[in-house]
Phi, psi and omega in degrees: 000135175294154177303133184284153163289156180228124178239113178260118177250117187233132173259178182235116173079036179256111178293156187300327186269012176267048178208142175300322182297340178262016172097008180272112181269005179266339191253148183253104181223061187296326184286318177290326175296321177293322176301319178294321179296331182266359184218213183241129178252125175266120185281338187229070177257127182244137171282166184261359171205146181276008176231163196300298191303305179299323180296313181292329175295322176294321176302310189283334180259343186067031186226152179290159184302316182289350178265317184275339171091351177275076195278351182208159168304136182090356177253120182278160174292142172300150186298335184278351180288135182260133177268142182295334178295328176295319179294319178298318178298317179295336181269010174101012179270144169273117189248139179211160181213142171227137176101214185287150173233296170061048167245000174264180189245022184231033186267339192294332180253015175088358180289165179297134176290130181302134181280128178264176175280078193260344179082002182279119173286318176259123183221087181263074188283133174207096189306313178204175182275006185266162183303142181179237189295143173292346180271000179292112187294328177294317177301316181298318180295313183294320177298327181285319186268327181214076180300331179294318178293319178301312183296317181291323178292320179297324179288326185283330181086193183284160179085304181251354182263254182301325184297328185256016177299155174307146186307321183302333184243013184282153179304317182293323175295321178300318177300314178299314181298316181295322178294315180295321177299319178297314183297323186268330191229317195257359178284158175276104186289353178276355184230156166292158182242152165236120182228139179246121173255101185260098176283148174272326176294151004265042176299149172292161010273130192309093177205156183204161174306148190304316185294331178284317178294320181297332180295338181247343194299321183272006185265154175274117181248151182299142178285165179303148179279109179190183172207165181303136176063023181302317187284351180297332181257023183230168184307139186302330182296337178290325174294320175303313182292331177294327179279319178215121179284166173054047178054037177095000184268354181214162180300143176261168182307318185292345180271357179264140170279168177302317181293325178291321177298319177297318181294324176300313180293321176305310183288325178297311177297321179298318178298319179296318179294325175298312177300318180303316178296322178293321175299320177301318178294321179294316179295324176296322177295322175299317179296314185293331180268001180073020184264346192298319188301319183246038174241123174278111178258127178237128176245132182199186179212158189278341174181181184256201184211132183292321173057030179093344178299142180059025177062039182223153177236161174061228180211179183160224183285353183288147185235028177294159181307319183291349179261329189237354178256130189230161174293147171213111179236134179233125177234128177208090186307325182279348188225352182225154176290168180247148174070027182255151176233141181237138183257357181303150173281115179235166187225163181296331178295348180280346183289319180302307179295333177294313179296317181294320178295318179299323182280349186072023181268158179293149179291160174296134186297335180239019181294149183239005183266176178245145175291124182271357180295317178301310177294327177298326179279353180082021180290128186292332182264016180297134179296138179228154178266310185086009179205164177220143184239135177223139187229142174224122182236070186052042198276339177267218172301122189290135171281142178300321172260102193306147177244120179235122180229149177224132180246138170234124171255126178215128185054229179270005188258145171229128174241138177233116179263124172263103193291147177248208180300143007268006183286335181199164177276356176290152177288143175290133176207192181179184178226147177219125183229141170263098187289344176285316180274329187226068183296340179278354177057049179264330186257104179280116184263009185306314183260012181281116181304328182292343181244018181298321181291322177297314179300314181298318180295321179290323176296321176294319177298321179297319176299318180295320179296318180296322176292318182295335184256011172296153178274103175243044182277343178298124185293144175270124187268346180182184182279347181207000000 
């Protein structure tokens, strides 16, 4: 078999259950559902950080946050870290990217993200659709074709500005158009390709083209998953975040009315449906160009969104399933079965070695992930971990009193340690959930005497996992 083409389609802030294929009967995602029917769906994929920059750095390096060092948004990867896209380029792939990247450290104020040794021949960078860098390729395009729309959207801001532009001129449509253009015209046809379509939707601020929002606006949608006084038995920073998100930089759950919460979900679903239509157009282009059979298509997202669940909005130090569990669908007609679902615990660091293995390229010398092709194929002897690790080190908008959390998922258990001294002046606390009995994560068992042994065992396992995932790649030259 010839080396496959690889198409990575990634959204921003899409929780795992914001797809019909994951059991959501409220949302309309026919193209992504069809992709799942034609490929393999992983039910339990966890990102390695609940915020963008560290998570995407783990994707591109195949390494845990504490190993690659890009521990927060605005912190760039060290120059010595190798990206898997560079290895694919060195192995003969034509590599390209359109949209967000966010593994550099200069995005928070809109400046150009520093270019790494990434291997991308095509690099149509556009961090987000909001005003910022003069190098934002989407801004340049929109200013050229519709300067009036650009000016009005820039004045309006997020939610009602760029997010609600007509579909023809929307950021997500631009991502779809650029991807299709690459597939049909601008790729190097003498080589297999690796292309990344990085959508910004369904990231806040919650807005969408009118026809997409109208499709959900009059419908009755499920209310947020919570109960009265839920946060009283959980770490205090969650109550802080409920009052003000992003360490005080954004509205908190308690500041939203019931109608506003409904409108947020309307627009969130609308953004996902917009992306779904663009994915449908991209998949049609693969079919029309005869590329579909030997193209590994992967759909996923960099982290989730609280969406009012547990009386929280957006993302941050929280480690609930809706924040750290993401969709992962893989379709490769020539190399993977169709219509299969896998329950193994997998992580975002596993994508880099999967792509390299599919390409027949050498593994990353310091990579920490596992190749997902064997479990995707249903091979019984496929290596498995049995756990997933996620880290937050004051990684989003920084709290003045730092918040450091670490999550370990093992079997049906999830433990989240909110670290105390000496890492921060905050008191050590945590969360413990039995996801088999309590999949909604409402009952925190951290202080439950009946689960003290389970908590102690998981904390010990977490220490072992942290030791196991240390970077000891530096060669030992002798015994002394």
